[in-house]
matplotlib code that plots the C-alpha trace (Angstrom):
import matplotlib.pyplot as plt

x = [53.0, 55.2, 54.7, 53.1, 55.5, 59.1, 61.2, 63.7, 67.4, 68.0, 70.1, 69.0, 69.7, 72.4, 70.4, 67.7, 67.6, 65.5, 66.5, 64.6, 62.1, 58.2, 58.1, 60.5, 60.4, 59.1, 61.8, 59.9, 57.6, 58.0, 56.9, 54.0, 54.6, 52.2, 53.9, 54.8, 57.9, 58.3, 55.1, 54.3, 51.6, 50.2, 50.4, 49.4, 45.6, 45.1, 41.7, 42.8, 44.0, 46.0, 43.3, 42.9, 43.7, 46.8, 50.1, 53.4, 55.3, 52.6, 51.2, 54.5, 54.8, 51.5, 51.5, 48.4, 46.8, 47.9, 45.6, 45.8, 47.5, 44.7, 47.5, 47.8, 44.2, 44.6, 47.7, 49.0, 50.6, 53.1, 56.2, 58.9, 58.1, 58.8, 58.3, 55.4, 56.0, 55.5, 55.7, 59.2, 59.6, 62.6, 60.8, 60.7, 60.5, 62.1, 63.2, 62.1, 63.1, 60.4, 58.5, 58.3, 56.0, 57.3, 57.8, 57.4, 54.0, 51.2, 48.5, 46.1, 45.5, 41.7, 40.5, 39.8, 36.3, 34.3, 31.1, 28.0, 25.9, 22.9, 23.0, 19.7, 18.4, 14.9, 14.6, 12.0, 10.8, 8.4, 6.2, 5.3, 4.3, 0.8, -0.6, 1.1, -1.3, 0.8, 4.4, 6.0, 9.4, 10.7, 13.2, 15.2, 16.2, 16.7, 15.4, 11.8, 9.9, 11.2, 8.8, 8.9, 7.3, 7.6, 7.7, 8.3, 7.5, 8.4, 9.7, 11.9, 14.0, 16.5, 14.1, 12.1, 14.2, 16.4, 13.5, 11.3, 13.9, 14.4, 10.8, 10.2, 13.5, 16.0, 13.7, 12.7, 16.5, 17.8, 15.0, 15.8, 19.6, 18.6, 16.4, 19.2, 21.8, 19.6, 18.8, 22.0, 24.6, 27.4, 30.7, 34.0, 36.2, 39.2, 37.7, 36.1, 37.5, 39.6, 41.6, 42.1, 43.7, 45.6, 47.2, 47.6, 51.3, 53.1, 52.6, 56.3, 56.6, 53.3, 55.1, 58.4, 60.2, 59.8, 56.2, 55.3, 57.0, 55.2, 51.6, 52.4, 53.3, 50.6, 47.6, 46.4, 46.9, 45.0, 43.4, 41.5, 44.3, 46.9, 44.2, 43.8, 47.5, 48.1, 44.8, 46.9, 48.8, 45.7, 43.9, 46.9, 47.1, 43.4, 43.3, 46.5, 44.8, 41.6, 43.6, 45.3, 42.6, 41.0, 44.2, 44.2, 40.4, 41.1, 44.3, 41.9, 39.6, 42.0, 43.7, 40.4, 39.7, 43.1, 42.4, 39.2, 40.4, 43.4, 40.9, 38.6, 41.5, 42.9, 39.5, 39.3, 42.6, 41.6, 38.6, 40.8, 43.0, 40.3, 38.7, 42.1, 42.4, 39.4, 40.0, 43.3, 41.4, 39.1, 41.8, 43.5, 40.1, 39.8, 43.3, 42.5, 39.2, 41.4, 43.7, 43.6, 41.1, 44.1, 46.1, 43.1, 42.5, 45.9, 45.4, 44.1, 42.9, 44.6, 41.9, 42.4, 46.3, 46.2, 43.8, 46.2, 48.9, 47.1, 46.2, 49.7, 51.2, 48.4, 49.3, 53.2, 52.4, 50.0, 52.8, 55.4]
y = [-44.3, -42.3, -42.9, -40.2, -40.6, -41.4, -43.0, -40.7, -41.7, -41.6, -43.4, -45.4, -43.4, -44.7, -44.7, -46.9, -50.2, -52.7, -55.4, -54.0, -56.2, -55.0, -55.9, -56.0, -57.2, -54.9, -54.2, -52.6, -55.5, -57.9, -60.9, -61.4, -62.4, -65.3, -66.9, -70.4, -71.0, -74.6, -75.6, -76.7, -75.4, -78.8, -82.1, -85.7, -86.3, -88.3, -89.6, -91.2, -94.8, -96.9, -98.6, -102.4, -103.5, -101.1, -103.1, -101.5, -103.5, -102.2, -99.0, -97.7, -96.5, -95.4, -91.6, -90.3, -87.1, -83.7, -81.3, -77.7, -77.6, -76.7, -75.0, -72.4, -71.3, -69.6, -67.6, -65.4, -68.2, -71.2, -72.3, -70.0, -66.6, -64.4, -60.7, -59.5, -57.9, -54.3, -52.2, -51.3, -47.6, -48.0, -50.2, -48.6, -51.6, -52.0, -48.9, -47.6, -44.8, -41.8, -40.7, -37.7, -36.4, -37.1, -33.7, -35.7, -37.2, -35.7, -38.8, -40.4, -38.1, -37.3, -35.1, -31.5, -30.5, -27.6, -26.1, -28.1, -26.0, -28.1, -27.9, -26.7, -25.4, -24.7, -21.6, -20.6, -24.1, -23.6, -21.0, -23.6, -26.4, -27.5, -27.6, -30.2, -32.4, -35.3, -36.2, -39.5, -41.3, -44.1, -45.8, -49.0, -50.4, -53.9, -52.9, -52.4, -50.2, -46.9, -44.1, -40.3, -37.3, -33.4, -32.9, -29.0, -27.7, -24.1, -21.4, -19.9, -22.4, -20.2, -18.6, -21.8, -24.7, -23.9, -23.1, -26.1, -28.6, -27.3, -27.8, -31.3, -33.1, -32.1, -33.4, -36.7, -37.2, -37.0, -39.2, -41.8, -41.6, -42.1, -45.2, -46.7, -46.3, -48.1, -51.0, -51.7, -54.0, -53.4, -53.9, -53.9, -51.1, -53.2, -55.6, -52.7, -52.4, -49.6, -51.1, -54.2, -52.3, -50.2, -53.3, -55.7, -56.2, -56.1, -59.1, -60.0, -59.8, -62.4, -64.9, -64.8, -66.9, -64.4, -63.5, -67.4, -67.7, -64.8, -66.3, -69.7, -68.3, -65.6, -66.9, -69.2, -66.1, -63.3, -65.1, -62.0, -59.3, -61.8, -62.8, -59.0, -58.6, -61.3, -62.4, -63.5, -66.0, -67.2, -67.7, -69.9, -71.9, -72.5, -73.8, -76.2, -77.4, -78.5, -79.7, -82.5, -84.2, -83.9, -85.4, -88.4, -89.1, -89.1, -91.3, -93.7, -93.9, -94.4, -97.1, -99.0, -98.8, -100.2, -102.8, -103.9, -103.6, -106.2, -108.3, -108.3, -109.2, -112.1, -113.6, -113.4, -115.0, -117.9, -118.5, -118.8, -121.0, -123.3, -123.2, -124.1, -127.2, -128.6, -128.3, -130.2, -133.1, -133.5, -133.7, -136.5, -138.4, -138.1, -139.5, -142.6, -143.4, -143.6, -146.2, -149.3, -152.1, -154.6, -152.9, -152.7, -156.4, -157.3, -155.5, -157.5, -156.6, -157.5, -160.0, -161.9, -161.8, -163.3, -166.0, -166.8, -167.1, -169.6, -172.0, -172.0, -173.1, -175.9, -177.3, -177.3, -179.2, -181.9, -182.4, -183.4]
z = [-34.6, -32.0, -28.3, -26.4, -23.6, -23.4, -20.8, -19.4, -19.7, -16.0, -14.0, -10.7, -7.6, -5.6, -2.2, -4.2, -2.7, -4.7, -2.0, 0.8, 2.1, 2.2, 5.9, 8.5, 12.1, 14.8, 16.9, 19.7, 20.0, 23.5, 24.3, 26.3, 29.9, 29.7, 26.7, 27.2, 25.1, 26.4, 25.5, 21.8, 19.9, 19.0, 21.0, 20.3, 20.7, 23.9, 23.0, 19.6, 19.6, 17.2, 14.6, 15.3, 11.5, 11.3, 10.2, 11.4, 8.4, 5.7, 6.9, 8.7, 12.7, 13.6, 14.7, 16.9, 15.3, 16.6, 18.1, 19.5, 22.8, 25.5, 27.5, 24.7, 24.6, 28.1, 27.1, 24.8, 22.8, 22.8, 21.0, 19.7, 19.9, 16.9, 16.5, 14.5, 11.0, 10.2, 7.1, 6.1, 5.9, 3.6, 1.1, -2.4, -4.7, -8.0, -9.6, -13.1, -15.0, -15.0, -18.4, -19.9, -22.6, -26.3, -28.1, -31.3, -30.2, -32.6, -32.0, -34.5, -37.6, -38.3, -41.0, -39.8, -39.2, -40.7, -39.9, -41.0, -43.6, -43.0, -39.3, -38.0, -34.3, -33.3, -31.2, -28.7, -28.5, -25.6, -27.5, -30.4, -27.6, -27.0, -23.6, -21.4, -19.9, -18.4, -18.0, -18.7, -18.4, -20.5, -18.6, -19.1, -15.7, -13.7, -10.5, -9.3, -7.1, -8.4, -7.6, -9.0, -7.1, -6.9, -10.8, -11.2, -14.7, -14.8, -17.2, -14.3, -13.1, -11.4, -9.0, -7.8, -8.3, -5.2, -2.7, -4.3, -3.7, -0.1, 0.8, -0.7, -1.9, 1.3, 4.0, 2.5, 1.4, 5.1, 6.0, 3.8, 4.6, 8.4, 7.6, 5.3, 7.9, 10.5, 7.8, 6.4, 8.1, 9.9, 8.1, 9.5, 7.9, 8.0, 5.6, 3.2, -0.7, 0.0, 2.8, 0.3, -2.5, 0.1, 2.2, -0.8, -1.1, -4.5, -7.0, -6.7, -3.1, -2.6, -4.8, -3.5, -0.8, 1.8, 1.3, 1.1, 4.7, 6.0, 4.6, 6.3, 9.5, 10.0, 7.9, 11.0, 13.3, 11.2, 8.0, 7.5, 7.2, 5.7, 3.0, 2.1, 1.6, -0.3, -2.2, -5.2, -3.5, -1.5, -4.7, -5.9, -2.9, -3.1, -6.7, -5.9, -3.1, -5.3, -8.2, -6.0, -5.0, -8.4, -10.1, -7.7, -8.4, -12.1, -11.6, -9.8, -12.4, -15.2, -13.3, -12.8, -16.5, -17.1, -14.5, -16.2, -19.8, -18.8, -17.0, -20.2, -22.4, -20.2, -20.2, -23.8, -24.1, -21.7, -23.6, -27.0, -25.6, -24.2, -27.9, -29.3, -26.9, -27.7, -31.4, -30.8, -29.0, -31.7, -34.3, -32.2, -31.8, -35.7, -36.4, -34.2, -36.2, -39.3, -38.4, -40.6, -39.2, -39.8, -37.3, -34.8, -35.2, -34.0, -30.7, -27.9, -24.6, -21.4, -20.8, -23.9, -23.5, -20.1, -21.4, -24.5, -22.0, -19.7, -22.5, -24.0, -20.7, -20.4, -23.7, -22.7, -19.6, -21.4, -24.1, -21.4]

ax = plt.figure().add_subplot(projection="3d")
ax.plot(x, y, z, "-o")
ax.set_aspect("equal")
plt.show()
């Protein structure tokens, strides 16, 4: 099937700059007079103390946690001042050739239609109706508290509808609108859905290096505005932040399971070795029991050997 539109064979204009950034520094901006350039934005927490069980050799050098500099809360800011970013009037994005209508396009084929010979239309239906005693509405809705009033049934709608509406519906409509404005919560126009799509950056700019630097530098200052400009990058960073602790938890669970399994295997090996040693000891005892009695009879205890030696020496002295 042929396409409805064709890409026009046209070259990119010479003055089209695709490298122009989405935002540039505001050259008209000036550093506030009370800005403290020499003061850091964060300082070491003076209240924190080094834990008693902290080991510098194992845990490294202890560094006190950093907190916001209290001096910065009373002024416009601290640290190196940077010009705020504004939209680049020369930004045009990536160029693409325009599309034109395809002269060969015919669309999807369908059989032609002819008048239906069995078509029937009832005319003057109102003359054949029975008298109306009630009006019913068959609705399918997920909301409750739906009311109907001011039902008008007339053969001449052109002359009565406008006057009837002005007398019954219009006053109530104005009153309901006033009450709804009082009851509805006030919303910040800058956070509306329309402003979200108007101020949102292109996807390529959100995930570029410049876009990431802009997000990191300005999100802590204006989180709502930066979040609306770069919602996709914000979502990606949140998912990454949630994935890291989840991965650590899974790794800890797997390592615990592996260590317990290794411990169980070591216990089984030790038990098996003990059984083998007991079997070897039993085999040695059986070998001693099977030794010939003649051999056993020649063996003398140390006490008997000493007694025999003494008797032999006594006999030798008497003979002399």
